[in-house]
Backbone as JSON Lines, residues from 0, in Angstrom:
{"i":0,"aa":"X","n":[-116.51,-119.63,17.13],"ca":[-117.13,-120.4,17.87],"c":[-115.49,-120.38,19.05]}
{"i":1,"aa":"X","n":[-115.81,-120.69,20.33],"ca":[-114.28,-120.86,21.27],"c":[-114.37,-122.28,21.32]}
{"i":2,"aa":"X","n":[-112.73,-122.65,22.39],"ca":[-112.38,-123.8,22.77],"c":[-113.62,-124.55,23.62]}
{"i":3,"aa":"X","n":[-113.82,-125.79,23.45],"ca":[-114.98,-126.2,24.56],"c":[-113.68,-125.94,26.01]}
{"i":4,"aa":"X","n":[-115.0,-126.03,26.54],"ca":[-114.04,-126.43,28.43],"c":[-113.99,-127.5,28.8]}
{"i":5,"aa":"X","n":[-112.61,-127.46,29.78],"ca":[-112.54,-129.0,30.05],"c":[-113.9,-129.69,30.47]}
{"i":6,"aa":"X","n":[-115.05,-129.03,31.02],"ca":[-116.46,-129.51,31.64],"c":[-116.99,-130.21,30.15]}
{"i":7,"aa":"X","n":[-116.97,-129.62,29.13],"ca":[-117.68,-130.03,27.6],"c":[-116.86,-130.98,27.12]}
{"i":8,"aa":"X","n":[-115.9,-131.22,27.42],"ca":[-114.59,-132.09,26.83],"c":[-115.72,-133.35,27.45]}
{"i":9,"aa":"X","n":[-115.38,-133.52,28.79],"ca":[-115.55,-134.47,29.69],"c":[-117.04,-135.19,29.62]}
{"i":10,"aa":"X","n":[-118.34,-133.97,29.09],"ca":[-119.22,-134.62,28.91],"c":[-119.6,-134.98,27.86]}
{"i":11,"aa":"X","n":[-118.27,-134.66,26.45],"ca":[-118.5,-135.34,25.58],"c":[-118.36,-136.8,24.98]}
{"i":12,"aa":"X","n":[-117.17,-136.89,25.81],"ca":[-116.78,-138.06,26.69],"c":[-117.98,-139.23,26.97]}
{"i":13,"aa":"X","n":[-118.46,-138.56,27.99],"ca":[-119.47,-139.23,28.76],"c":[-120.74,-139.91,27.81]}
{"i":14,"aa":"X","n":[-120.77,-138.74,26.5],"ca":[-122.2,-139.28,26.01],"c":[-121.68,-139.72,24.93]}
{"i":15,"aa":"X","n":[-120.95,-140.49,24.43],"ca":[-120.28,-141.17,23.67],"c":[-120.23,-142.37,24.27]}
{"i":16,"aa":"X","n":[-119.85,-142.22,25.75],"ca":[-119.58,-143.6,26.36],"c":[-121.08,-143.86,26.28]}
{"i":17,"aa":"X","n":[-122.23,-143.13,26.43],"ca":[-123.52,-143.83,26.93],"c":[-123.96,-144.05,25.17]}
{"i":18,"aa":"X","n":[-123.87,-143.48,24.27],"ca":[-124.22,-143.88,22.94],"c":[-123.77,-144.78,22.54]}
{"i":19,"aa":"X","n":[-122.73,-145.88,22.89],"ca":[-122.06,-146.56,22.85],"c":[-122.63,-147.75,22.93]}
{"i":20,"aa":"X","n":[-124.08,-147.67,24.1],"ca":[-124.77,-148.44,25.47],"c":[-125.47,-148.55,24.23]}
{"i":21,"aa":"X","n":[-126.09,-148.08,23.5],"ca":[-127.03,-147.98,22.81],"c":[-128.15,-147.24,23.43]}
{"i":22,"aa":"X","n":[-129.54,-147.38,22.71],"ca":[-130.55,-146.66,23.54],"c":[-131.45,-147.1,24.51]}
{"i":23,"aa":"X","n":[-132.41,-146.91,24.97],"ca":[-133.52,-147.26,26.29],"c":[-132.71,-148.49,26.99]}
{"i":24,"aa":"X","n":[-131.85,-147.43,27.87],"ca":[-130.83,-147.88,28.96],"c":[-131.6,-146.52,30.22]}
{"i":25,"aa":"X","n":[-131.28,-147.49,31.1],"ca":[-131.58,-146.62,32.49],"c":[-130.58,-145.07,32.64]}
{"i":26,"aa":"X","n":[-131.06,-144.22,33.4],"ca":[-130.33,-143.26,33.69],"c":[-128.95,-144.07,34.04]}
{"i":27,"aa":"X","n":[-127.73,-142.79,33.68],"ca":[-126.35,-143.41,34.23],"c":[-126.06,-141.99,35.12]}
{"i":28,"aa":"X","n":[-125.24,-142.06,36.14],"ca":[-124.78,-140.93,37.16],"c":[-123.18,-141.16,36.95]}
{"i":29,"aa":"X","n":[-122.63,-140.25,36.71],"ca":[-120.86,-139.87,37.07],"c":[-120.47,-138.87,37.92]}
{"i":30,"aa":"X","n":[-119.33,-139.82,38.87],"ca":[-119.18,-138.85,39.78],"c":[-118.01,-138.27,38.5]}
{"i":31,"aa":"X","n":[-117.68,-136.49,38.96],"ca":[-116.66,-135.93,37.9],"c":[-115.21,-136.13,39.43]}
{"i":32,"aa":"X","n":[-114.27,-135.88,39.02],"ca":[-113.12,-135.76,39.82],"c":[-111.77,-135.61,39.38]}
{"i":33,"aa":"X","n":[-110.99,-134.59,39.73],"ca":[-110.33,-134.13,39.01],"c":[-109.16,-135.3,38.43]}
{"i":34,"aa":"X","n":[-108.67,-134.99,37.63],"ca":[-107.69,-136.16,36.76],"c":[-106.38,-135.99,37.36]}
{"i":35,"aa":"X","n":[-105.81,-134.83,37.81],"ca":[-104.6,-135.33,38.66],"c":[-104.85,-135.94,39.79]}
{"i":36,"aa":"X","n":[-105.75,-135.17,40.47],"ca":[-106.04,-135.42,41.83],"c":[-106.51,-137.33,41.98]}
{"i":37,"aa":"X","n":[-106.8,-137.86,40.96],"ca":[-107.16,-139.37,41.03],"c":[-105.57,-139.73,40.62]}
{"i":38,"aa":"X","n":[-105.04,-139.31,40.35],"ca":[-104.08,-140.33,39.73],"c":[-103.04,-140.23,41.08]}
{"i":39,"aa":"X","n":[-102.88,-139.05,41.61],"ca":[-102.38,-138.94,42.77],"c":[-102.54,-140.16,43.78]}
{"i":40,"aa":"X","n":[-104.09,-140.05,43.72],"ca":[-104.57,-140.94,45.23],"c":[-104.38,-142.41,44.43]}
{"i":41,"aa":"X","n":[-104.02,-142.59,42.94],"ca":[-104.19,-143.98,43.21],"c":[-103.17,-144.19,41.87]}
{"i":42,"aa":"X","n":[-102.09,-144.5,42.3],"ca":[-100.88,-144.53,41.45],"c":[-100.88,-145.8,41.0]}
{"i":43,"aa":"X","n":[-101.76,-147.31,41.2],"ca":[-101.3,-148.24,40.16],"c":[-102.55,-147.48,38.78]}
{"i":44,"aa":"X","n":[-103.4,-146.98,39.46],"ca":[-104.21,-146.41,38.0],"c":[-102.98,-145.25,37.51]}
{"i":45,"aa":"X","n":[-102.25,-144.88,37.76],"ca":[-101.59,-143.84,37.25],"c":[-100.35,-144.52,36.16]}
{"i":46,"aa":"X","n":[-99.54,-145.71,36.8],"ca":[-98.74,-146.34,36.31],"c":[-99.84,-147.14,35.02]}
{"i":47,"aa":"X","n":[-100.62,-147.79,35.23],"ca":[-101.27,-148.29,34.07],"c":[-101.76,-147.55,33.05]}
{"i":48,"aa":"X","n":[-102.36,-146.19,33.15],"ca":[-102.54,-145.51,31.95],"c":[-101.31,-144.67,31.69]}
{"i":49,"aa":"X","n":[-100.45,-144.67,32.16],"ca":[-98.84,-144.04,31.67],"c":[-98.62,-142.97,31.76]}
{"i":50,"aa":"X","n":[-99.44,-142.03,33.19],"ca":[-99.68,-140.89,33.3],"c":[-98.9,-140.16,34.81]}
{"i":51,"aa":"X","n":[-98.34,-139.49,34.98],"ca":[-97.94,-139.01,36.33],"c":[-98.63,-137.86,36.78]}
{"i":52,"aa":"X","n":[-99.22,-137.9,38.03],"ca":[-100.36,-137.22,37.95],"c":[-99.77,-134.99,37.67]}
{"i":53,"aa":"X","n":[-98.48,-135.17,37.83],"ca":[-97.75,-133.96,37.44],"c":[-97.72,-133.57,35.55]}
{"i":54,"aa":"X","n":[-98.04,-134.63,34.78],"ca":[-98.29,-134.8,33.7],"c":[-99.58,-134.22,33.18]}
{"i":55,"aa":"X","n":[-100.36,-134.31,34.19],"ca":[-101.81,-133.93,33.36],"c":[-102.13,-132.33,33.91]}
{"i":56,"aa":"X","n":[-102.62,-131.43,33.38],"ca":[-102.92,-130.42,33.59],"c":[-104.17,-130.19,34.54]}
{"i":57,"aa":"X","n":[-104.27,-129.08,35.14],"ca":[-105.05,-128.79,36.32],"c":[-106.3,-128.66,35.36]}
{"i":58,"aa":"X","n":[-107.33,-128.86,36.2],"ca":[-108.71,-128.63,35.75],"c":[-109.31,-129.58,34.79]}
{"i":59,"aa":"X","n":[-108.85,-130.76,34.62],"ca":[-109.07,-131.85,33.58],"c":[-109.83,-133.07,34.54]}
{"i":60,"aa":"X","n":[-110.82,-133.23,33.5],"ca":[-112.12,-134.25,35.33],"c":[-112.15,-135.79,34.1]}
{"i":61,"aa":"X","n":[-111.83,-136.75,35.29],"ca":[-112.65,-137.89,34.99],"c":[-113.71,-138.36,35.36]}
{"i":62,"aa":"X","n":[-114.69,-139.11,34.63],"ca":[-115.93,-139.41,34.83],"c":[-115.67,-140.8,35.78]}
{"i":63,"aa":"X","n":[-116.49,-140.93,36.73],"ca":[-116.24,-142.15,37.68],"c":[-118.14,-142.79,37.49]}
{"i":64,"aa":"X","n":[-118.38,-143.7,36.69],"ca":[-119.2,-144.45,36.35],"c":[-119.95,-144.82,37.97]}
{"i":65,"aa":"X","n":[-121.34,-144.63,38.35],"ca":[-121.91,-144.75,39.36],"c":[-122.54,-145.81,39.28]}
{"i":66,"aa":"X","n":[-123.22,-146.36,40.8],"ca":[-123.67,-147.95,40.39],"c":[-125.42,-147.34,40.06]}
{"i":67,"aa":"X","n":[-126.13,-148.19,38.99],"ca":[-127.66,-147.8,38.83],"c":[-128.59,-147.17,40.21]}
{"i":68,"aa":"X","n":[-129.17,-145.91,39.89],"ca":[-129.88,-145.31,40.41],"c":[-130.86,-146.67,40.87]}
{"i":69,"aa":"X","n":[-131.49,-146.05,42.05],"ca":[-132.59,-146.83,42.53],"c":[-134.33,-146.6,41.82]}
{"i":70,"aa":"X","n":[-134.9,-148.0,41.27],"ca":[-136.05,-147.6,40.16],"c":[-136.77,-146.43,41.17]}
{"i":71,"aa":"X","n":[-138.04,-145.75,40.73],"ca":[-139.04,-144.46,40.93],"c":[-138.26,-143.55,40.25]}
{"i":72,"aa":"X","n":[-138.59,-142.41,40.68],"ca":[-138.83,-140.83,40.12],"c":[-137.45,-140.49,40.12]}
{"i":73,"aa":"X","n":[-136.68,-139.85,39.41],"ca":[-135.55,-139.42,39.33],"c":[-135.04,-138.22,40.1]}
{"i":74,"aa":"X","n":[-135.87,-137.43,40.59],"ca":[-135.8,-136.32,41.45],"c":[-136.1,-136.82,43.0]}
{"i":75,"aa":"X","n":[-136.33,-137.87,43.27],"ca":[-136.33,-138.42,44.44],"c":[-134.86,-139.3,44.66]}
{"i":76,"aa":"X","n":[-134.51,-140.3,43.68],"ca":[-133.35,-140.8,43.39],"c":[-132.13,-139.19,43.32]}
{"i":77,"aa":"X","n":[-132.18,-138.34,42.75],"ca":[-130.93,-137.39,42.6],"c":[-131.16,-136.62,44.24]}
{"i":78,"aa":"X","n":[-132.54,-136.84,45.15],"ca":[-132.57,-135.84,46.11],"c":[-131.48,-136.99,47.67]}
{"i":79,"aa":"X","n":[-131.32,-137.87,47.01],"ca":[-130.73,-138.93,48.47],"c":[-129.02,-139.11,48.05]}
{"i":80,"aa":"X","n":[-128.68,-137.97,46.76],"ca":[-127.29,-138.43,46.88],"c":[-126.59,-137.23,47.52]}
{"i":81,"aa":"X","n":[-125.15,-138.42,48.27],"ca":[-124.44,-137.51,48.62],"c":[-123.16,-137.87,48.19]}
{"i":82,"aa":"X","n":[-121.78,-136.84,48.2],"ca":[-120.78,-137.5,47.01],"c":[-119.83,-137.23,47.92]}
{"i":83,"aa":"X","n":[-118.74,-138.35,47.82],"ca":[-117.52,-137.81,48.84],"c":[-116.48,-136.69,49.09]}
{"i":84,"aa":"X","n":[-115.57,-136.34,49.35],"ca":[-114.63,-135.61,48.97],"c":[-114.06,-136.18,47.85]}
{"i":85,"aa":"X","n":[-113.41,-134.88,47.35],"ca":[-112.52,-135.24,45.78],"c":[-113.47,-135.48,45.29]}
{"i":86,"aa":"X","n":[-114.69,-135.47,44.95],"ca":[-115.99,-135.28,43.89],"c":[-116.22,-133.77,43.74]}
{"i":87,"aa":"X","n":[-115.69,-133.64,42.18],"ca":[-115.41,-131.85,42.24],"c":[-116.85,-131.47,41.24]}
{"i":88,"aa":"X","n":[-118.12,-132.67,40.58],"ca":[-119.03,-132.5,40.06],"c":[-119.36,-133.96,39.43]}
{"i":89,"aa":"X","n":[-120.81,-133.76,38.66],"ca":[-121.3,-135.37,38.67],"c":[-122.15,-134.57,37.32]}
{"i":90,"aa":"X","n":[-122.25,-135.8,36.43],"ca":[-122.81,-135.91,35.82],"c":[-124.17,-136.56,35.02]}
{"i":91,"aa":"X","n":[-125.43,-136.71,34.25],"ca":[-126.49,-137.24,34.29],"c":[-126.56,-137.91,32.58]}
{"i":92,"aa":"X","n":[-127.1,-138.89,32.37],"ca":[-127.51,-138.9,31.47],"c":[-128.71,-139.74,31.16]}
{"i":93,"aa":"X","n":[-129.66,-139.61,30.77],"ca":[-131.41,-139.59,30.69],"c":[-131.67,-139.75,29.82]}
{"i":94,"aa":"X","n":[-132.75,-140.49,29.4],"ca":[-133.82,-140.84,28.27],"c":[-135.3,-139.92,28.45]}
{"i":95,"aa":"X","n":[-135.31,-139.33,27.45],"ca":[-136.76,-138.83,27.84],"c":[-137.83,-138.64,26.71]}
{"i":96,"aa":"X","n":[-138.7,-138.57,26.52],"ca":[-139.35,-138.51,25.06],"c":[-139.75,-136.4,25.26]}
{"i":97,"aa":"X","n":[-139.44,-136.32,24.06],"ca":[-139.76,-134.69,23.62],"c":[-140.88,-134.14,22.86]}
{"i":98,"aa":"X","n":[-141.4,-133.33,23.31],"ca":[-142.41,-132.58,21.95],"c":[-142.49,-131.12,21.91]}
{"i":99,"aa":"X","n":[-142.68,-131.05,20.81],"ca":[-142.49,-129.66,19.84],"c":[-143.27,-128.81,21.06]}
{"i":100,"aa":"X","n":[-143.18,-127.08,20.8],"ca":[-143.88,-126.49,22.27],"c":[-144.91,-126.42,21.78]}
{"i":101,"aa":"X","n":[-145.42,-126.18,20.33],"ca":[-146.87,-126.33,20.02],"c":[-147.45,-127.66,20.98]}
{"i":102,"aa":"X","n":[-147.55,-128.85,20.6],"ca":[-148.03,-129.97,21.45],"c":[-147.89,-129.93,22.98]}
{"i":103,"aa":"X","n":[-146.98,-129.22,23.74],"ca":[-146.77,-129.09,24.94],"c":[-148.11,-127.78,24.84]}
{"i":104,"aa":"X","n":[-147.88,-127.08,24.11],"ca":[-149.48,-125.89,24.7],"c":[-150.9,-126.47,24.23]}
{"i":105,"aa":"X","n":[-150.51,-127.44,23.97],"ca":[-152.23,-128.15,23.38],"c":[-152.47,-129.17,24.15]}
{"i":106,"aa":"X","n":[-151.61,-129.82,24.85],"ca":[-151.97,-130.95,25.88],"c":[-153.44,-130.41,27.1]}
{"i":107,"aa":"X","n":[-154.43,-131.26,27.17],"ca":[-155.56,-131.33,27.67],"c":[-155.15,-131.12,29.16]}
{"i":108,"aa":"X","n":[-155.73,-130.1,29.73],"ca":[-154.71,-129.87,31.52],"c":[-154.93,-131.06,32.43]}
{"i":109,"aa":"X","n":[-156.16,-131.84,32.3],"ca":[-155.9,-133.06,32.92],"c":[-155.72,-134.65,32.23]}
{"i":110,"aa":"X","n":[-154.61,-134.4,31.73],"ca":[-153.92,-135.2,30.49],"c":[-153.19,-135.82,31.57]}
{"i":111,"aa":"X","n":[-152.42,-136.88,31.71],"ca":[-151.38,-137.47,32.07],"c":[-150.18,-136.71,31.22]}
{"i":112,"aa":"X","n":[-149.03,-135.96,31.53],"ca":[-148.55,-135.76,30.87],"c":[-147.48,-136.78,29.95]}
{"i":113,"aa":"X","n":[-146.98,-137.82,30.85],"ca":[-146.25,-138.56,30.23],"c":[-146.87,-139.62,29.2]}
{"i":114,"aa":"X","n":[-148.09,-140.07,29.86],"ca":[-149.11,-140.73,28.63],"c":[-149.13,-139.73,27.35]}
{"i":115,"aa":"X","n":[-149.43,-138.91,27.41],"ca":[-149.81,-138.13,26.39],"c":[-148.18,-137.87,25.64]}
{"i":116,"aa":"X","n":[-147.47,-137.33,26.41],"ca":[-146.11,-137.79,25.27],"c":[-145.9,-138.89,24.64]}
{"i":117,"aa":"X","n":[-145.98,-140.14,25.48],"ca":[-145.67,-141.65,24.69],"c":[-146.55,-141.84,23.61]}
{"i":118,"aa":"X","n":[-148.18,-141.28,23.82],"ca":[-148.78,-141.69,22.32],"c":[-148.83,-140.37,21.57]}
{"i":119,"aa":"X","n":[-148.32,-139.3,21.86],"ca":[-148.38,-138.36,20.82],"c":[-147.33,-138.53,19.69]}
{"i":120,"aa":"X","n":[-148.44,-137.85,18.15],"ca":[-148.02,-138.99,17.04],"c":[-146.33,-137.9,16.66]}
{"i":121,"aa":"X","n":[-145.97,-136.48,17.6],"ca":[-145.14,-135.78,17.17],"c":[-143.61,-135.79,18.13]}
{"i":122,"aa":"X","n":[-144.34,-137.02,19.2],"ca":[-142.94,-137.55,20.05],"c":[-141.55,-137.32,19.51]}
{"i":123,"aa":"X","n":[-140.57,-137.16,20.29],"ca":[-139.62,-137.54,20.15],"c":[-138.06,-137.83,21.24]}
{"i":124,"aa":"X","n":[-137.64,-139.01,20.87],"ca":[-136.94,-139.73,22.06],"c":[-135.56,-139.24,21.83]}
{"i":125,"aa":"X","n":[-135.19,-138.32,22.97],"ca":[-133.75,-137.83,23.17],"c":[-133.11,-138.18,24.43]}
{"i":126,"aa":"X","n":[-131.83,-138.35,24.53],"ca":[-130.85,-138.68,25.4],"c":[-130.09,-137.38,25.93]}
{"i":127,"aa":"X","n":[-130.9,-136.85,27.15],"ca":[-130.02,-135.83,27.98],"c":[-128.64,-136.11,28.28]}
{"i":128,"aa":"X","n":[-127.68,-135.77,28.32],"ca":[-126.42,-135.75,29.35],"c":[-126.45,-134.19,30.07]}
{"i":129,"aa":"X","n":[-126.34,-134.05,31.02],"ca":[-125.68,-132.94,32.19],"c":[-124.45,-132.88,32.5]}
{"i":130,"aa":"X","n":[-123.95,-132.03,32.69],"ca":[-122.34,-132.33,33.6],"c":[-122.74,-130.71,34.22]}
{"i":131,"aa":"X","n":[-122.44,-130.66,35.93],"ca":[-122.32,-129.5,36.78],"c":[-120.87,-129.5,37.88]}
{"i":132,"aa":"X","n":[-120.35,-128.76,37.71],"ca":[-119.13,-128.83,38.74],"c":[-119.71,-128.08,40.03]}
{"i":133,"aa":"X","n":[-119.86,-128.24,41.13],"ca":[-119.69,-127.65,42.64],"c":[-119.92,-125.83,42.3]}
{"i":134,"aa":"X","n":[-118.87,-125.47,41.19],"ca":[-118.94,-124.06,41.82],"c":[-119.8,-123.4,40.55]}
{"i":135,"aa":"X","n":[-120.62,-124.32,40.02],"ca":[-121.83,-123.6,39.23],"c":[-121.81,-123.97,37.91]}
{"i":136,"aa":"X","n":[-120.18,-124.1,36.88],"ca":[-120.44,-124.24,36.15],"c":[-120.85,-125.34,35.46]}
{"i":137,"aa":"X","n":[-122.08,-125.74,34.21],"ca":[-122.42,-126.57,33.67],"c":[-122.66,-126.73,31.91]}
{"i":138,"aa":"X","n":[-123.01,-127.98,31.48],"ca":[-122.4,-128.08,30.09],"c":[-123.66,-129.06,30.1]}
{"i":139,"aa":"X","n":[-124.11,-128.9,28.55],"ca":[-125.36,-130.15,28.66],"c":[-125.88,-130.35,27.15]}
{"i":140,"aa":"X","n":[-126.25,-131.81,26.64],"ca":[-126.13,-132.04,25.44],"c":[-127.38,-133.14,25.19]}
{"i":141,"aa":"X","n":[-128.04,-133.19,23.8],"ca":[-129.06,-133.61,23.4],"c":[-128.81,-134.13,22.68]}
{"i":142,"aa":"X","n":[-129.2,-135.95,22.46],"ca":[-129.4,-136.24,21.07],"c":[-130.47,-137.05,20.94]}
{"i":143,"aa":"X","n":[-130.71,-136.86,19.53],"ca":[-132.23,-136.72,19.27],"c":[-131.83,-138.16,18.43]}
{"i":144,"aa":"X","n":[-132.75,-139.46,19.43],"ca":[-132.52,-140.36,17.97],"c":[-133.59,-140.65,16.67]}
{"i":145,"aa":"X","n":[-132.95,-141.02,16.21],"ca":[-133.28,-140.9,14.39],"c":[-133.94,-142.34,14.26]}
{"i":146,"aa":"X","n":[-134.34,-142.23,13.24],"ca":[-135.64,-143.17,12.52],"c":[-134.26,-144.45,12.09]}
{"i":147,"aa":"X","n":[-134.47,-145.89,12.06],"ca":[-133.51,-146.46,11.51],"c":[-132.56,-145.82,10.14]}
{"i":148,"aa":"X","n":[-131.51,-146.22,10.57],"ca":[-130.47,-146.05,9.23],"c":[-130.06,-144.86,8.94]}
{"i":149,"aa":"X","n":[-130.54,-143.52,10.29],"ca":[-130.01,-142.31,10.04],"c":[-129.31,-141.95,10.91]}
{"i":150,"aa":"X","n":[-128.26,-141.12,10.91],"ca":[-127.69,-140.87,12.23],"c":[-128.06,-140.07,12.8]}
{"i":151,"aa":"X","n":[-127.75,-140.33,14.33],"ca":[-128.9,-139.58,15.55],"c":[-128.05,-137.82,15.58]}
{"i":152,"aa":"X","n":[-129.02,-136.95,15.47],"ca":[-128.86,-135.59,16.17],"c":[-127.72,-135.32,17.21]}
{"i":153,"aa":"X","n":[-126.63,-134.57,17.68],"ca":[-126.3,-134.36,18.15],"c":[-126.29,-133.14,18.75]}
{"i":154,"aa":"X","n":[-126.68,-132.55,19.54],"ca":[-126.69,-130.86,19.95],"c":[-126.23,-130.13,21.16]}
{"i":155,"aa":"X","n":[-125.22,-129.77,21.16],"ca":[-124.51,-129.24,23.06],"c":[-124.96,-127.82,23.12]}
{"i":156,"aa":"X","n":[-125.08,-127.32,24.27],"ca":[-126.0,-125.97,25.32],"c":[-124.99,-126.42,26.43]}
{"i":157,"aa":"X","n":[-125.36,-124.79,26.91],"ca":[-125.1,-124.43,27.98],"c":[-126.14,-124.76,29.04]}
{"i":158,"aa":"X","n":[-127.57,-124.57,28.51],"ca":[-128.85,-124.57,29.28],"c":[-129.72,-125.41,28.45]}
{"i":159,"aa":"X","n":[-129.4,-126.56,28.34],"ca":[-130.39,-127.31,27.65],"c":[-131.58,-127.91,28.03]}
{"i":160,"aa":"X","n":[-131.19,-127.86,29.74],"ca":[-131.85,-129.38,30.58],"c":[-131.92,-128.27,31.76]}
{"i":161,"aa":"X","n":[-132.19,-127.23,32.01],"ca":[-132.45,-126.6,33.1],"c":[-132.99,-127.12,34.04]}
{"i":162,"aa":"X","n":[-133.93,-127.71,34.47],"ca":[-134.47,-128.37,35.8],"c":[-133.4,-129.87,36.17]}
{"i":163,"aa":"X","n":[-132.72,-130.31,35.72],"ca":[-131.52,-131.54,35.97],"c":[-130.41,-130.69,36.13]}
{"i":164,"aa":"X","n":[-130.13,-129.96,35.43],"ca":[-129.27,-128.97,35.9],"c":[-128.93,-128.29,36.91]}
{"i":165,"aa":"X","n":[-130.46,-127.73,37.83],"ca":[-130.59,-127.4,39.07],"c":[-130.16,-128.86,39.67]}
{"i":166,"aa":"X","n":[-131.32,-129.58,39.8],"ca":[-131.56,-130.85,40.57],"c":[-129.85,-131.47,40.63]}
{"i":167,"aa":"X","n":[-128.89,-131.9,39.36],"ca":[-127.86,-132.23,39.87],"c":[-126.72,-131.38,40.58]}
{"i":168,"aa":"X","n":[-126.94,-129.71,40.23],"ca":[-126.38,-128.9,41.42],"c":[-126.54,-129.31,42.67]}
{"i":169,"aa":"X","n":[-127.99,-129.38,42.99],"ca":[-128.13,-129.68,44.43],"c":[-127.06,-130.55,45.54]}
{"i":170,"aa":"X","n":[-127.31,-131.96,44.2],"ca":[-126.51,-133.06,45.18],"c":[-124.87,-132.5,45.46]}
{"i":171,"aa":"X","n":[-124.56,-131.58,45.08],"ca":[-123.02,-131.23,45.35],"c":[-123.03,-130.42,46.48]}
{"i":172,"aa":"X","n":[-124.12,-129.99,46.92],"ca":[-124.53,-129.02,47.97],"c":[-124.32,-129.32,49.57]}
């Protein structure tokens, strides 16, 4: 197994932050900035954390949580995002219902997909976390909500949510 990339490490930190907030939360959006650049632009922050920009290796990212996204479809909200200079990537944490492939295949054609998922006995609640950089690099994680008392299952990959990855990349173009 290879060493995690700086983007994967950042995504792990974001997912832990989201997990600390618990379940049943709205989507959370984060700007990603290069840590050394952030510290050079914010000397008070550098002093507060006890790091000089020169002490931070290049390619490390700091997530900056954004204001809540507007109510409504996520794709519409993401379609209106524009990032300022200095933002080199972004990340999103979003809870969804997932069904096993066979359940998706068995869905009657005229059935509302959201209602079908919400009422299906095999549904699983999952938290998707996806991070992307403007150069196209991406990382993703899925946390599966467990039954009471059990630990949640957390999985990492490079392409666990391809549509969300593409939507986030589009915000950086």
